[in-house]
Backbone as a printed PyTorch tensor [residue, N CA C, xyz], in Angstrom:
tensor([[[-62.7420, -66.3710,  54.3390],
         [-63.1930, -65.1790,  53.7720],
         [-62.7840, -65.2210,  52.2990]],

        [[-63.8230, -65.1240,  51.4270],
         [-63.5570, -65.1530,  49.9540],
         [-63.3110, -63.7440,  49.4880]],

        [[-62.1840, -63.4810,  48.8050],
         [-61.8820, -62.2110,  48.2160],
         [-62.0450, -62.3110,  46.7230]],

        [[-62.3970, -61.1940,  46.0930],
         [-62.5260, -61.2390,  44.6080],
         [-61.2340, -61.6390,  43.9640]],

        [[-61.2530, -62.3300,  42.8280],
         [-60.0160, -62.7160,  42.1530],
         [-59.2900, -61.4400,  41.6520]],

        [[-58.0110, -61.5170,  41.6370],
         [-57.2190, -60.3980,  41.1950],
         [-56.3030, -60.7890,  40.0350]],

        [[-55.9610, -59.8150,  39.2120],
         [-55.0130, -60.1030,  38.1440],
         [-53.6220, -60.2170,  38.7540]],

        [[-52.7110, -60.9330,  38.1010],
         [-51.3870, -61.0420,  38.6200],
         [-50.7020, -59.6990,  38.9740]],

        [[-50.9090, -58.7300,  38.0850],
         [-50.2700, -57.4140,  38.3400],
         [-50.8070, -56.7680,  39.5580]],

        [[-52.0540, -57.0740,  39.9430],
         [-52.5570, -56.5250,  41.2480],
         [-51.9790, -57.2110,  42.4130]],

        [[-51.5990, -58.4930,  42.2740],
         [-51.0350, -59.2620,  43.3340],
         [-49.5760, -58.9870,  43.6020]],

        [[-48.8450, -58.7330,  42.5650],
         [-47.4600, -58.5860,  42.7190],
         [-47.0440, -57.1700,  42.3610]],

        [[-46.3440, -56.9400,  41.2310],
         [-45.9090, -55.5940,  40.8550],
         [-46.7830, -55.0370,  39.7340]],

        [[-47.1690, -53.8290,  39.8170],
         [-47.8170, -53.1680,  38.7150],
         [-46.7210, -52.7900,  37.7020]],

        [[-47.1340, -52.4360,  36.5380],
         [-46.1470, -52.0040,  35.5110],
         [-45.4680, -50.7140,  35.9960]],

        [[-46.1560, -49.8930,  36.6570],
         [-45.5390, -48.6660,  37.1780],
         [-44.4580, -48.9740,  38.2630]],

        [[-44.7850, -49.9010,  39.1190],
         [-43.8680, -50.2540,  40.2000],
         [-42.6460, -50.9180,  39.5590]],

        [[-42.8980, -51.7920,  38.6190],
         [-41.7240, -52.4730,  37.9040],
         [-40.8440, -51.4510,  37.2190]],

        [[-41.4490, -50.4690,  36.5560],
         [-40.6910, -49.4350,  35.9110],
         [-39.8830, -48.6070,  36.9440]],

        [[-40.4450, -48.3360,  38.0880],
         [-39.7420, -47.6290,  39.1030],
         [-38.5170, -48.4100,  39.6420]],

        [[-38.6620, -49.7090,  39.7340],
         [-37.5220, -50.5700,  40.1560],
         [-36.4690, -50.5090,  39.0200]],

        [[-36.9170, -50.6870,  37.7980],
         [-35.9810, -50.6120,  36.6770],
         [-35.1690, -49.3520,  36.5790]],

        [[-35.8670, -48.1820,  36.9650],
         [-35.1450, -46.9640,  36.9250],
         [-34.2760, -46.6860,  38.1380]],

        [[-34.3840, -47.4460,  39.0980],
         [-33.5760, -47.2650,  40.3450],
         [-32.1500, -47.5210,  40.0810]],

        [[-31.2470, -46.8260,  40.8200],
         [-29.8530, -47.0300,  40.6660],
         [-29.4030, -48.1860,  41.4910]],

        [[-29.7480, -49.3880,  41.0290],
         [-29.4530, -50.6710,  41.7630],
         [-28.8700, -51.6330,  40.7770]],

        [[-28.1100, -52.6010,  41.3460],
         [-27.5740, -53.6780,  40.4990],
         [-28.7240, -54.6120,  40.2050]],

        [[-28.4940, -55.5490,  39.2880],
         [-29.5770, -56.5410,  39.0080],
         [-29.9450, -57.3420,  40.1980]],

        [[-29.0160, -57.8620,  41.0020],
         [-29.4330, -58.5850,  42.2000],
         [-30.2790, -57.7690,  43.1220]],

        [[-29.9090, -56.4620,  43.2600],
         [-30.6300, -55.5210,  44.1830],
         [-32.0350, -55.2670,  43.6510]],

        [[-32.1320, -55.1460,  42.2660],
         [-33.5080, -55.0220,  41.6810],
         [-34.3430, -56.2760,  41.9160]],

        [[-33.7710, -57.3940,  41.7780],
         [-34.5320, -58.6270,  42.0350],
         [-34.9820, -58.6530,  43.4850]],

        [[-34.1420, -58.3690,  44.4480],
         [-34.5250, -58.3590,  45.8570],
         [-35.5680, -57.2630,  46.1170]],

        [[-35.5140, -56.1430,  45.4730],
         [-36.4900, -55.0900,  45.6450],
         [-37.8410, -55.5540,  45.1380]],

        [[-37.8930, -56.2070,  43.9220],
         [-39.1240, -56.7530,  43.4030],
         [-39.7110, -57.7800,  44.3510]],

        [[-38.8690, -58.6370,  44.8550],
         [-39.2690, -59.7230,  45.7240],
         [-39.8670, -59.0990,  47.0400]],

        [[-39.1970, -58.1260,  47.5400],
         [-39.7140, -57.4300,  48.7750],
         [-41.0060, -56.7310,  48.5570]],

        [[-41.1410, -56.0010,  47.4880],
         [-42.4520, -55.3240,  47.2050],
         [-43.5230, -56.3330,  46.9890]],

        [[-43.3200, -57.4170,  46.2870],
         [-44.2510, -58.5050,  46.0850],
         [-44.6200, -59.1190,  47.4050]],

        [[-43.6120, -59.4060,  48.2460],
         [-43.8660, -60.0300,  49.5070],
         [-44.7370, -59.1080,  50.4410]],

        [[-44.4740, -57.7730,  50.3850],
         [-45.2520, -56.9280,  51.1650],
         [-46.7530, -56.9490,  50.7440]],

        [[-47.0340, -57.0250,  49.4500],
         [-48.3810, -57.0980,  48.9500],
         [-49.0160, -58.4330,  49.4490]],

        [[-48.2460, -59.5440,  49.3940],
         [-48.7830, -60.7700,  49.8300],
         [-49.0050, -60.8110,  51.3640]],

        [[-48.0980, -60.1960,  52.1390],
         [-48.2710, -60.0890,  53.5250],
         [-49.5740, -59.2820,  53.9450]],

        [[-49.8220, -58.2370,  53.1600],
         [-51.0370, -57.4150,  53.3090],
         [-52.2290, -58.2570,  53.1220]],

        [[-52.2260, -59.0970,  52.0630],
         [-53.3560, -59.9480,  51.7870],
         [-53.5810, -60.9820,  52.8820]],

        [[-52.4800, -61.5350,  53.3580],
         [-52.5990, -62.5770,  54.3560],
         [-53.1210, -61.9040,  55.6940]],

        [[-52.5980, -60.7520,  56.0040],
         [-53.0370, -60.0380,  57.2040],
         [-54.5250, -59.7020,  57.0940]],

        [[-54.9540, -59.2860,  55.9050],
         [-56.3690, -59.0360,  55.6700],
         [-57.2350, -60.2390,  55.9520]],

        [[-56.7680, -61.4200,  55.5160],
         [-57.5260, -62.6400,  55.7520],
         [-57.6240, -62.9560,  57.2280]],

        [[-56.6010, -62.7050,  57.9880],
         [-56.5910, -62.9570,  59.3780],
         [-57.1280, -61.7600,  60.2010]],

        [[-57.4090, -60.7140,  59.5160],
         [-57.9390, -59.5130,  60.1710],
         [-57.0730, -58.9570,  61.2640]],

        [[-55.7840, -58.8680,  60.8480],
         [-54.7260, -58.3260,  61.7560],
         [-53.8790, -57.3280,  60.9200]],

        [[-53.1140, -56.4950,  61.6020],
         [-52.1830, -55.6440,  60.9790],
         [-50.9770, -56.5230,  60.5120]],

        [[-50.3540, -56.1050,  59.4140],
         [-49.1810, -56.8580,  58.9200],
         [-48.1780, -57.0970,  59.9800]],

        [[-47.8810, -56.0730,  60.8280],
         [-46.8630, -56.1890,  61.8150],
         [-47.2750, -57.1950,  62.9090]],

        [[-48.5730, -57.5340,  62.9560],
         [-48.9860, -58.4870,  63.9880],
         [-49.0680, -59.9020,  63.4940]],

        [[-48.7890, -60.1080,  62.1630],
         [-48.7400, -61.4600,  61.6930],
         [-47.6290, -62.2520,  62.3480]],

        [[-47.8930, -63.5510,  62.5710],
         [-46.9040, -64.4150,  63.1360],
         [-46.3950, -65.3750,  62.0210]],

        [[-45.2220, -65.9690,  62.3080],
         [-44.7050, -66.9020,  61.3370],
         [-45.6900, -68.0530,  61.2090]],

        [[-46.3150, -68.4860,  62.2910],
         [-47.3000, -69.6090,  62.2670],
         [-48.4280, -69.2480,  61.3760]],

        [[-48.9090, -68.0210,  61.4290],
         [-50.1310, -67.5970,  60.5170],
         [-49.6270, -67.6500,  59.0870]],

        [[-48.4840, -67.1290,  58.7730],
         [-48.0170, -67.1290,  57.3540],
         [-47.8430, -68.5560,  56.8600]],

        [[-47.2690, -69.3950,  57.6330],
         [-47.1330, -70.8170,  57.2460],
         [-48.4300, -71.4400,  57.0620]],

        [[-49.3800, -71.2460,  58.0070],
         [-50.7610, -71.8130,  57.8690],
         [-51.4630, -71.3300,  56.5730]],

        [[-51.2780, -70.0510,  56.2940],
         [-51.9020, -69.5010,  55.0570],
         [-51.3140, -70.1730,  53.8140]],

        [[-50.0080, -70.3720,  53.7550],
         [-49.3900, -71.0740,  52.6350],
         [-49.8140, -72.4760,  52.5360]],

        [[-49.9840, -73.1530,  53.6930],
         [-50.5230, -74.5140,  53.7220],
         [-51.9540, -74.5820,  53.1410]],

        [[-52.7190, -73.6060,  53.5260],
         [-54.1170, -73.5490,  53.0830],
         [-54.1720, -73.2590,  51.5450]],

        [[-53.4140, -72.3580,  51.1330],
         [-53.3750, -72.0110,  49.6600],
         [-52.8770, -73.2420,  48.8600]],

        [[-51.8640, -73.9250,  49.3980],
         [-51.3230, -75.1100,  48.7180],
         [-52.3800, -76.2210,  48.6100]],

        [[-53.1090, -76.3590,  49.7050],
         [-54.1900, -77.3980,  49.7400],
         [-55.2640, -77.0810,  48.6920]],

        [[-55.6350, -75.8330,  48.6370],
         [-56.6850, -75.3760,  47.6460],
         [-56.1080, -75.6850,  46.2730]],

        [[-54.8500, -75.3760,  45.9760],
         [-54.2330, -75.6340,  44.6550],
         [-54.3380, -77.1340,  44.3120]],

        [[-53.9700, -78.0120,  45.3060],
         [-53.9650, -79.4190,  45.0600],
         [-55.3600, -79.9800,  44.8670]],

        [[-56.3340, -79.4970,  45.6310],
         [-57.6390, -80.0700,  45.6420],
         [-58.6080, -79.4280,  44.6390]],

        [[-58.3810, -78.1760,  44.3600],
         [-59.3200, -77.4460,  43.5000],
         [-58.7210, -76.9260,  42.2000]],

        [[-57.4080, -77.0300,  42.0650],
         [-56.7350, -76.5150,  40.8760],
         [-56.1460, -75.1990,  41.0740]],

        [[-55.1990, -74.8840,  40.1910],
         [-54.3730, -73.6390,  40.3240],
         [-55.2490, -72.3910,  40.2530]],

        [[-56.3370, -72.3810,  39.5460],
         [-57.1210, -71.1920,  39.4380],
         [-57.8970, -70.8450,  40.6770]],

        [[-58.1310, -71.8960,  41.5540],
         [-58.8280, -71.5800,  42.7550],
         [-57.8900, -71.0910,  43.8800]],

        [[-56.6090, -71.2070,  43.7270],
         [-55.5830, -70.7950,  44.7020],
         [-55.3170, -69.2720,  44.4710]],

        [[-54.7810, -68.7040,  45.5930],
         [-54.4350, -67.2410,  45.4540],
         [-53.1630, -67.1110,  44.6430]],

        [[-52.1510, -67.9680,  44.9860],
         [-50.8940, -67.9670,  44.2730],
         [-50.9400, -68.7950,  43.0580]],

        [[-50.5990, -68.3240,  41.9030],
         [-50.7470, -69.0920,  40.6530],
         [-49.3690, -69.5980,  40.1380]],

        [[-48.8680, -70.6260,  40.8790],
         [-47.6420, -71.1810,  40.4060],
         [-47.6570, -72.6950,  40.4630]]])
């Protein structure tokens, strides 16, 4: 299933979400973990949408397969073709 390309802020944290984390009464390591968790939730929602399942129904096997597929796209078609841009 092809989804329209998204800007990095749409994939991970919006400026508003980042500001909310910054304003939280958390230590720096806790803020990092919060950002990672929020970004992971968005990525899991994307993966679940591709498999047409609820996030809570995703399996480890599906998540691993999705990462393998995205990695293969990056290697074969370039970073711009992959969902994750790293």
